[in-house]
C-alpha positions in Angstrom: 119.7 108.7 -55.2 118.1 106.5 -57.8 121.2 105.6 -59.9 119.3 103.7 -62.6 117.5 107.0 -63.4 120.6 109.3 -63.1 122.0 111.0 -66.2 124.2 109.1 -68.6 128.0 109.6 -68.4 127.8 110.3 -72.2 126.5 113.4 -73.8 125.1 114.2 -77.2 124.4 110.5 -78.1 122.4 111.7 -81.1 125.5 113.3 -82.6 127.8 110.2 -82.2 128.9 108.0 -85.0 127.8 104.3 -85.0 131.3 103.3 -84.0 131.4 105.7 -81.0 128.0 104.5 -79.9 129.0 100.9 -79.9 132.3 101.5 -78.1 130.4 103.5 -75.4 127.9 100.8 -74.9 130.6 98.2 -74.8 132.6 100.2 -72.3 129.6 100.4 -69.9 128.8 96.7 -70.4 132.3 95.7 -69.4 131.7 97.0 -65.9 128.9 94.5 -65.2 130.8 91.3 -64.4 132.9 92.9 -61.7 129.7 94.4 -60.1 128.0 91.1 -60.2 131.1 89.4 -58.7 130.7 91.7 -55.7 127.2 90.2 -55.1 128.3 86.6 -55.0 128.0 86.1 -51.2 124.4 87.4 -51.3 123.6 85.2 -54.3 125.1 82.2 -52.5 122.9 82.9 -49.5 119.8 83.0 -51.6 120.7 79.8 -53.6 121.4 77.9 -50.4 118.0 78.8 -49.1 116.4 77.9 -52.4 118.1 74.5 -52.5 117.0 73.7 -48.9 113.4 74.5 -49.7 113.3 72.8 -53.1 114.6 69.6 -51.5 111.3 69.7 -49.6 109.2 70.2 -52.7 109.4 74.0 -52.9 109.2 76.1 -56.0 110.9 79.4 -57.1 108.8 82.3 -58.3 110.2 85.3 -60.1 108.1 88.4 -60.1 108.7 91.6 -62.0 107.4 94.3 -64.4 108.6 95.2 -67.9 112.1 94.1 -68.7 112.6 92.7 -65.2 109.5 90.5 -65.5 110.5 89.3 -69.0 113.9 88.3 -67.8 112.4 86.2 -65.0 110.1 84.5 -67.4 112.9 83.7 -69.8 115.0 82.2 -67.0 112.1 80.1 -65.6 111.1 78.9 -69.1 114.5 77.3 -69.6 114.4 75.0 -66.6 112.2 72.3 -68.0 114.1 71.8 -71.3 117.5 72.2 -69.8 117.1 70.2 -66.5 113.8 68.3 -67.0 112.1 69.9 -64.1 108.5 71.0 -64.7 107.0 73.8 -62.7 109.9 74.3 -60.4 110.6 77.8 -61.6 107.8 80.1 -62.5 107.9 83.7 -63.9 105.2 86.2 -63.1 105.0 89.6 -65.0 102.9 92.6 -64.2 100.1 92.8 -66.8 100.0 89.1 -67.4 101.1 87.2 -70.5 100.3 90.0 -72.9 103.0 92.1 -71.2 105.7 89.6 -72.4 105.5 91.1 -75.9 104.4 94.7 -75.3 104.2 97.1 -72.4 101.0 97.2 -70.3 100.4 100.7 -69.1 100.6 101.2 -65.4 100.8 97.5 -64.6 103.6 97.8 -62.1 101.9 100.5 -60.1 99.1 98.4 -58.6 100.5 97.4 -55.2 98.2 94.4 -54.5 98.1 92.9 -58.0 101.5 91.1 -57.6 100.3 89.3 -54.6 97.0 88.4 -56.3 98.9 87.0 -59.3 101.1 84.9 -57.0 98.1 83.6 -55.0 96.6 82.2 -58.2 99.5 79.8 -58.2 98.9 78.6 -54.7 102.2 79.5 -53.1 103.3 77.5 -50.0 105.7 78.3 -47.1 108.4 76.1 -48.7 108.4 78.2 -51.8 110.7 81.1 -52.7 109.7 84.5 -54.2 112.4 86.6 -55.9 111.4 90.1 -56.8 113.1 91.6 -59.8 113.0 95.4 -60.1 115.9 97.5 -61.3 114.7 100.6 -59.5 113.8 98.6 -56.4 110.5 100.4 -55.9 107.9 98.8 -58.3 104.8 98.6 -56.1 103.7 95.4 -57.9 106.9 93.7 -56.7 107.4 95.3 -53.3 104.0 94.4 -52.0 104.2 90.8 -53.3 107.5 90.4 -51.4 106.1 91.9 -48.2 103.0 89.6 -48.3 105.0 86.5 -49.2 107.3 87.0 -46.3 104.4 87.1 -43.9 103.4 83.6 -45.1 106.8 82.1 -44.3 108.1 82.0 -47.9 111.8 82.7 -48.5 112.1 86.1 -50.2 114.9 87.6 -52.3 115.3 90.3 -54.8 117.5 91.6 -57.6 117.8 95.3 -57.8 120.3 97.9 -59.1 119.8 100.6 -56.5 120.9 100.9 -52.9 118.5 101.6 -50.1 115.4 100.4 -51.9 112.0 99.3 -50.6 112.3 95.9 -52.1 115.7 95.2 -50.5 114.4 96.3 -47.1 111.4 93.9 -47.3 113.1 90.7 -48.3 115.3 88.1 -46.6 118.1 87.9 -49.2 118.6 91.1 -51.1 120.9 91.1 -54.1 121.9 94.7 -54.9 124.0 95.2 -58.1 124.6 98.9 -58.4 125.4 99.3 -62.1 125.3 103.1 -62.2 123.9 105.3 -64.9 122.7 103.7 -68.2 124.3 104.6 -71.5 120.9 105.9 -72.5 119.6 107.7 -69.4 117.1 105.5 -67.6 117.1 102.6 -70.1 117.4 99.8 -67.6 117.0 97.1 -70.2 120.8 97.8 -70.8 123.2 97.5 -67.9 120.6 96.7 -65.3 119.1 94.1 -67.5 122.5 92.5 -68.2 123.3 92.4 -64.5 119.9 90.9 -63.8 120.3 88.2 -66.5 123.7 87.2 -65.2 122.4 86.9 -61.6 119.4 84.9 -62.7 121.7 82.5 -64.7 123.8 82.0 -61.5 120.7 81.4 -59.3 119.0 78.8 -61.4 122.0 77.1 -62.7 123.7 76.7 -59.3 120.5 75.5 -57.7 119.9 72.9 -60.4 123.5 71.6 -60.1 123.2 71.5 -56.3 119.9 69.5 -56.7 121.6 66.9 -58.8 120.5 67.7 -62.3 124.0 67.9 -63.6 126.5 65.0 -63.7 130.1 66.1 -64.1 129.4 69.1 -66.4 126.5 67.5 -68.3 122.8 68.3 -68.3 121.7 64.7 -67.8 118.0 65.5 -67.4 117.6 67.7 -70.5 114.7 67.1 -72.8 115.3 65.7 -76.2 113.4 68.3 -78.2 115.4 68.4 -81.4 118.2 66.6 -83.4 120.9 68.8 -81.9 120.0 67.8 -78.4 119.7 64.1 -79.3 123.2 64.3 -80.7 124.4 66.2 -77.6 122.8 63.6 -75.3 124.3 60.8 -77.3 127.8 62.2 -77.0 127.3 62.7 -73.3 126.5 59.0 -72.9 129.5 58.1 -74.9 131.8 60.2 -72.7 130.3 59.3 -69.4 130.0 55.5 -70.1 133.3 55.4 -71.9 131.9 53.8 -75.1 132.7 54.6 -78.8 129.6 53.2 -80.5 127.5 56.3 -81.4 124.6 54.2 -82.7 124.4 52.2 -79.5 124.5 55.3 -77.3 121.8 57.0 -79.4 119.6 53.9 -79.3 119.9 53.8 -75.5 119.1 57.5 -75.2 116.0 57.3 -77.4 114.8 54.2 -75.6 115.1 55.6 -72.1 114.3 59.2 -72.8 117.1 61.0 -71.2 120.8 60.8 -70.5 120.5 59.9 -66.8 118.2 56.9 -67.4 120.2 55.7 -70.4 123.5 55.8 -68.3 121.8 53.9 -65.5 120.6 51.3 -67.9 124.0 50.9 -69.4 125.7 50.5 -66.0 123.2 47.8 -65.0 124.1 45.7 -68.1 
C-alpha cells in the first residue's frame, strides 16, 4: 500500500479551528525524528560509501521531482558556502531550473529524462546518485538510478514507502515510512520533513568525515557576509586561544578562510 497517498488520520480539516489545525500538524511532525532514527544504519552505510568515493574525487548527485527535487537542490546548494567545496554535491530536478519555483506538468513521468539530465553532467563510476522520491515510484528517478547503477556509480535513495521500485533498484535504500500526511497526499509535509532531516545527515556527516569541520567549526566556510566574517573571527580566537579580535579578523580576511588563517597563526 502506498502510505504517502493513504487517507489522513484527521477528518473534516476544513471545519477545524486554526488552533486545532496547528496542533494536528505538530502532532504528526513529532513522529518524524523517531522514524528517521530507525533509518540511521542505512544512512550510515550510504555515507560511508559516499566518503570512500569522494576521497577519490567523486561527486554526489541528488535527483528528484517536485518537492523532492527542490529539497535535493537546497541541500546541494549549501555545500559551497558552508564547507567551501564547489561542485561536490549537485541537485537535479525534473523539468529543469524552471521547476524549482513552479511545477512542470508531467516532468517526473518521463522515464529516460532523468538519466539524460544526469549524463549532461558527465557522471563517473566514482560518483554517487541519490534518488529522492516520497512515493518511491517516480519514473524520472527510478530509471536514472537503474542506469547509474549499470555504470558502476554508487546508488542510494530516500523514499517514504516500503516495497518501492526505487528502493529495489539502488545499492543503499533509505526508507522512512512516515505514514499518512495531515492533508492526504501532501508529501511536502511529513515526507518532506523526513527527507530534509536525512539530507542534512548525509551531507553534514560526509563533510565532517572528509575533514571540512575542525572540532565543531566550519573551517572552510565562505566569508560571504559580515555575520560570517564575525563567526570566522571568533572561531579563530577560540581555536588559536587568542583574545585579540582585530588580529584574528585581520588574519581571516588576509588568508580567506578559517583553516588557512589558523595554519598561518600556528606557523608564526
